C-alpha positions in Angstrom: -16.9 5.7 18.9 -14.3 2.9 19.0 -14.1 0.9 22.3 -11.0 1.5 24.3 -8.9 -1.6 25.0 -10.5 -3.8 27.7 -13.8 -2.1 27.6 -17.0 -3.5 26.3 -18.2 -2.2 23.0 -21.7 -0.6 23.4 -24.2 0.0 20.6 -24.2 3.7 19.3 -28.1 3.7 18.7 -29.9 6.2 21.0 -31.0 4.6 24.3 -29.4 1.1 23.4 -27.0 -0.4 26.0 -26.6 -3.7 24.2 -23.1 -5.2 23.4 -22.0 -3.9 19.9 -20.9 -6.7 17.4 -20.5 -4.5 14.3 -18.6 -1.3 13.6 -20.0 1.0 10.8 -17.1 3.0 9.2 -18.1 6.2 7.7 -17.1 9.8 6.8 -18.8 12.9 5.6 -17.1 13.8 2.5 -17.9 17.6 3.0 -16.1 17.5 6.4 -13.6 14.8 6.3 -10.6 13.7 4.3 -11.5 10.7 2.1 -9.2 8.4 4.2 -10.7 9.4 7.5 -13.0 6.8 9.1 -15.5 7.7 11.8 -17.0 4.8 13.8 -20.5 3.9 15.0 -20.9 0.7 16.9 -24.0 -1.6 16.4 -25.7 -4.4 18.1 -27.4 -7.1 16.0 -30.7 -5.2 16.4 -29.4 -1.8 15.1 -26.8 -2.6 12.5 -29.4 -2.2 9.7 -31.1 1.0 10.8 -27.7 2.7 11.6 -26.4 1.4 8.4 -29.5 2.7 6.4 -29.2 6.1 8.1 -25.5 6.6 7.0 -26.1 4.9 3.6 -29.0 7.3 2.6 -26.6 10.2 3.2 -23.8 8.6 1.4 -21.6 8.4 4.5 -21.3 4.6 4.9 -18.0 3.3 3.8 -18.0 -0.3 5.3 -19.2 -2.5 8.1 -16.9 -4.6 9.8 -16.9 -6.8 13.1 -16.0 -4.8 16.2 -12.7 -6.8 16.5 -11.7 -5.5 13.0 -11.9 -1.8 13.6 -8.9 -0.3 11.8 -6.3 1.4 13.9 -6.8 5.1 13.9 -10.5 4.9 13.1 -12.8 6.9 15.4 
């Protein structure tokens, strides 16, 4: 989920409340249009494991810094 303006970005990993530094942009091609991007936020400790999870399923499209989440992603 994308952070709302003025809020702190929190990691999407289960049970993690650390500040997110990366955004994993993904979509499920069976459910979403090719241009749609969903967002998982990740702290330094979880960017790899969340990226691996999405990548193994063929869902990961890109990883960007939180500050560079494209408008309309989410």
